[in-house]
N, C-alpha and C positions, 0 to 999 in steps of 0.2 A: 504494501499499500504506498502510496506517494502522497505528501499534501505541500502545495506550497502557500506560505504566508507570507503577507507583508508586518515585520514587527519593528518597532522603535527602538533601538539597542543604542547604550553608550560604548562605544568602541571606540576608545581615544588615538588619533592617528597624528601624526607630524607629517607636515607637507616640508620636504626641503630640496633645496635646489643645489646642482653640483657645480662646482665650479672649476673648468679644468684649464690650466696654463698649460701652453705647449709654441715651439718652435714651428714656421712655417715661411715660406721666402714669396716676395711678392719682387715684381720689376723695379729696378733701383731706378731711382730720380737722378738726374743729373747731379742733384748738389750730393747725393747720398755718394754716387760714383766717384765724383772727385775725390771727397773728404776719405773715403777708403781707400785711395790710390795715396793720398798725403800719408795715412798711417801708414801703408804697407813699405814706404819708400824712405821716409824721415826717418833720422838718427836718434832723433829726441822730440819731447814735448815742445820745449824750447825753438827746436828748430822748425816744427812744424808751425808753430804761432805765427813765427817770422814770415812764413811762407804765406800765411792767411791774411795776414798785416800787407804785405806786398799787393797780394792780387784784390782783398777788399776795401784796404784804407780803413778809415774809421766809422764809415757807415754802417748801417742797422743788419748787414750781412755779415758782419765781421763775428761777431756773437754766436752766429746760426751757424755759421760755418765751424767754430771753433766748438760749439756743441754737437755737433754732426760727428765733427775729428773724435770728441771726446767718447762718444759711442763706439763708433768704429776701432777704437784702441783697445775696445774690451773684447775683439773679436780676436781667434788665433790667425797664422799667418795662413794655413789653410783656409780659411773660411774668406780673408781676404783676398788671396788667389781665386778662388772659387766667383766672387764676385766681379774681378777683372775679366775672368773669362766667360761668365753666363750671365753679367749686369742683374743676377735676382740678389737681392740684399735680405738677410736672414731677420724676421721680425717675431715680435713675440704675442701670441694672440691667448685671448682667455675666450674660452667657450661658456656661457652661462646659462644657456636655452633649456636645458635639462630638468626635470623636478621629478622627485617620486614620493611617494607615502610610505611611512612606517607603522605598522599597525602592531605596536606592543603587547596586545592581547596574545595574537598568532606569532608575534617576531618573526614578521615578514615584512617585505618591501614589495610595493606595486610599481612597475616603471614602464610604461608604453602598455598599458592594460594586460602585463605581464606578471607574474608573481615569482618572486628569488626570495630564498630564504635569507632569515636574518637580517642583519639591517646592514644596509647597504654601506653604511659609514665604514664600516671594518672590512671592506673589499680592498682588494690591491689596485694600484694603478692599472696595471694589465687587464684585470678585470672588468674596472669600471669602462677601460677603452675598449674592449669587445661589447659590452651593454650599450653602449653610446653611439656604436660605430663611429670611433674616431681612429682617424689611419696615421695621426702623427704620436709622435714619443707626449708622454705628458710630463710635466717636468714639476708643475706643483698640483696638488688636488684639494679642495676644501668641499665638505658639506656643511651647508648656512641653512639654520631653520629659520624657514619662512613665517610658518605657523604651527600653533598648536590648537586641534579641534578637539573639544571633549563633551561638545553637545549632543543628547541623543539625535539619532538620524533614523529615517527608514530603512530597512535592510530586506530582500528578498530570503528567508530563509524555508529550507525545504528538509520536511521529514521522510525518510525514507526507510522502511521499519526500523531498525535501530540506530541508524545513522541520521546524524544531524549537521546539516553544512548551509552557509550563510553567503549570499554574492555579495562581495565587499564593492564592487564598480562595475559599472555596464562594460560587458565584452572579456571580464573577468572569468575563469572557472571560478566554481562554487570552492569554497574551502571549509573542512571538516571543523565542526565546534563541540565540545564536549556540554553535557546536558547542565552540568555544574556552572561552567561560564558563561552558556545562554542564559539560565537564570539570574547571574550576578547582571549579566548587560542590559538585561529588560528595563527599561526605562519608566515603564509606567503598566499598570495592569488593572483588574477591578477589585474594588474593597466591599461591594455590595450588589453581588450579583441577583440579588432577591427583588430587584428592581423592574428586573426585567420578567414578563409575564408570560413569554411563550416557553417553547420547551426547549431544550437545551440537547443536540444530538451527539452522541460518543464516538461514534467513527467517521469523521469527514475525510474525504479527500478531495483531490483534484485541486488546482489554483484558485487565485482571487480572495483569498483569505487577508484577514489583517488582525492586529492585536484588539482585542475589547478592552477600551481604557472606561475610566470612570466619566471621562467627558463624553467620548463617544456614545456610552450607557445612556447619558443625561439628554444628549442631542436627540436618539430614539425616543426616549420616552416623552418629551416636549412636542415632539414631531405630530401633526395630524395624521393618526393611525388607528389600525383595529388590528385585531387577533383573529387568527383563523386557522381551525387544525395547527394550533401550536406554531404558528409564524407572525412573523409582525410586519405588515403591510403599511409602508407612511404612503397615504393618498397626496400626490402631486398635479398641478395644473395639466400636466401634457403626458403623466405616465404613473404606474405605481412602482414604489421600490420594496419586492420583496427582502427582507432581512433573514437570514439565518445565522444562530448562534451554535456553536460547539465547545464542547471542552478536549483538548487534546492536550498530552503531555506535562498536565497541570496549569496548562494555558485556557483563557477562554479568548476563543476566535469569531468573528463576523466577518460575511461578506456579502452583499447587496445585488439582487438580480433586478433588471429594468425590464416592467411588464408594461406592455402597450396595449391601449385601451381600445385598438382598431380590430377588429373579429373576434373580442374576447365578450362573450355576452354575459357568462357567470359572474365575471370581474366587475363589469360594468355595472350589472345590478348588485354588487354587494356595495359598490364605491357609492353609488345613487342612495341606498337604503341607508348607507352608514352617514353622509353626509346632511340627509333628510331628519335623520335621527338624532343628531347631534348641533342642527341648525347652523351647519357651517357651509350650505350651498351658496349664500348668499357672497360666501368669501371668497368665490370662484369666477372666472370670467365669463359671462356667459355664453360666448362663442366655444369655450371649452367644454362647457356643462352639455349643450347642444350636441357637440362631437359624441360624447359617451354617449348621449340619449340614442344615436342611432342604434345602437346594441341593446336596446331596451323595450321591455313592452310597452302597448299604448297605454296601459292604465298605469305606468310607472311613469311615463312621459307626462300624462296629465297630472299627474300628483305632483311632478317639480313646476311645471308652468302654474297652477293654482297655487302651491306654497308661494313662489318667488314674486307673482304678480299681486298677489294679496298683501305683500310686504312692501314692494316698491314696482315702480313702472320699469318697464322693460319691454323697448322695440323690438328686441331680439327672439325674448319669449313670445310675444302677443303675436311672430308673425307665424312661430313652431305653432304655436295655437291654432290659428285662422288653419294652419295647413291639414290640421287633424281634425276640425271639424268638416273641410271640404273634402276630406275622405272619408267621412259619415261617424266622425267619433264623436259622438254628440252628448254623451250623459254625463251628468253629473259635474257640469263645470261650474263655477262659482257665478253668481249673476255679476259680482265686482270687477273678475278677470273677462267678462263677455263685453262689459262694456269698453275695457281696456283694448279687447280685440276693434272694437268698433273704430279705434282711434287709429288703428292701422289698415283697415278694411280698404283696398284699391279698386274692387270693382264690385259689380251687381252679384257675382257668385260670393264674393267673401260676405257679403250682407245678407245674403239668403241663407248660407251655412249658419250664420250666426244666430238669425232669426229662429231657426230650427232647433237650435241648441236652447233656446229660450226665448218665446217672444214676451215674457214678460218686463221684460228689460225696458228702460226709457229709451226707445226708438224715436230720433227725430222724424219729421217728415219728409224730409228730404233723403232718406234713409228707407222710409214707409214707401217712397215711389219708385224706388230703384227695385222691389222686389216682386216676385212674381204674383200676381190677384189669386193666384190659387192656393196659394200657401197660407196667406193673410187670414187672422181670427177675424171674425164677423166686426167685431170694434175698428179693429185698424183698417178692413176693408171700406166700411162704411166713411172715416176719415179721409181717406184718399178718394174715393168716389166724390165726397162732399168737396174735396181739394180741386178735384178734374173737373166738375160742374163749373163751379166759381170759375176757374180758368178758361173753362171755354166758354162761359157768359160774356167775360171780357173781350174775347176774341169776337163775338158776334158784334157787341158794340164799336168796335175798332173797325171790323170789316162793315158795318152801318155807315159810319160816318166818312169814310173814304169813299166806300160807292156814292153817297149825297154830292160829295164835294167831285167827284168825276162826272158825275150823270149831267150835274148842273152845269159843267163845262168850265167853274169857276178858275182854272189854274189859268187856261186859254185868256178869257175874257177879262182877267185882272189886268191883262198887259194895258189895257183903255185908260187906265188909272193913272193918275200922279204918284210918284213914287213918295213912299211917307213910310215911318217906323210899321204900321200895320200891312201894308202890302209886302215890306222887306220879310216879315216875319211869317205871313203867310204861305209866300215863295218859299221859304227857308224849310219850313213843315212840309210844303207838299212834294219838296225833292227829298227829303228825310224819309216820309212815311208812302210815298207814290212812286217818283220820278225815278229813285237813284236807290229804292231798297232793296238789297240784296237777301235779307232774310225772310225768310216764310214764316209768317205769323202763327203757323202751327206748330213752329221749332222753340218760339217764346215760352218761358217760365217763368212764375215766381219775378222777381226783380225786375229782370229785363221785361217783362209781359206788362209790369205796373209802369214801366218808366215809359212804354210804348202806349200805354191808355192814355197816361197823363197827356201827353204830345197830341194823342188823337181828339181829348177834351179840347184843348189849346187850339185846336185847327176847328174844330166845330166852329167855335167861339167866335173867331179871325172868320169863317164863312160866312157867318152870318152880317158881320162889319161889310166884309166886301161884296157881299149881296146887296146889301141896303146901298151902298158907295154907287154901285154900277147902276141899281133902279132910280136915283137921283140922277145921274147923268144921263140918262135915257129918256127922264121928264122931261 
């Protein structure tokens, strides 16, 4: 049996920089070549300085050349002759690019993702040379402590039958650790497992496990959760986290699995029931709950919509309720909820579906007029018929007034009259109601019909004035 877990361990380590000094050769500059030649050929330092004085004078190059000469004097005659023949000058280099980490608990060093036994500071120059792939002879070697790390860190620990190993860093092979050292290294654990109300498995397997700590247990306990068959389920906006707790080798471990709402009918039912029972459904975004409801029974969808809209208005939930009503789910809707449906009704079909759910809520006349008469109650049918008859009587009045004006030819005859305010108003009303009217009287309703009727009465009054004026003109 194998189990992998992320454990927070306190494994002190040192980050150490390797500083290696070595000789190499670089193309000699003219100044270096000249001073090396002087060092090779001069009989003494004084003789060399005199020569430098002769060629540089007292300028800034004087000190520069003497410094280069002093460096060249430290070289052997063989090295100087080599410079003369190859123009390559020996240079002392320091390589400080390499780092390793030393773990005292295991007495190992890790360099470039490879594990080396012991402390690399005890290695010889030749051994270090091979490890860092340096092809030069190391003259001086230093191991400089850059940082001491003692804080607890997360490591992947593998339990494989009786063996325990820990992976110290990415890319390295796991290293064996004794159970006693593991216990001593553990940074955190659980002091009161009784806070967890679920079941604890005894034979965990696989990977993805983490050490259960007091803080992790507190987060689980404070989350929005429920228990089912001994497992802890945390309810989130877009998924559910299933937590499994296990006891192994004296440790409490846990891991979380992500459960999608999509297609999970049993899970969605559990979550909705839990949220309703605990009055938490209002804490969730409407669209997230609606996505969950896709996988719930119709009566559960209705229960949620009734609950939410009883507490606050929500356009999203109202639209979902109208869809259910249009699909024939019409029983047990709360009257107050149906009123909210009406706010979102966008078609006569929407209004009819709401009406069939409950005809006793306060429907406005404009809503009743959009409903098929065959489904109206006698009371509402009477209201609709009375309104329609009243509207038709208004249309008849308009038709009669326009007919009278047209029959008498007042619109043409008024051209014989002098221009005045009455003539101007009369012509405008004729143009509006007769000459250029593009709207059928049959299509006019409510306020628009009342406005039209008011203009017709004005036209009737003015037509009488116009007719009187024409009669006087003829007399």
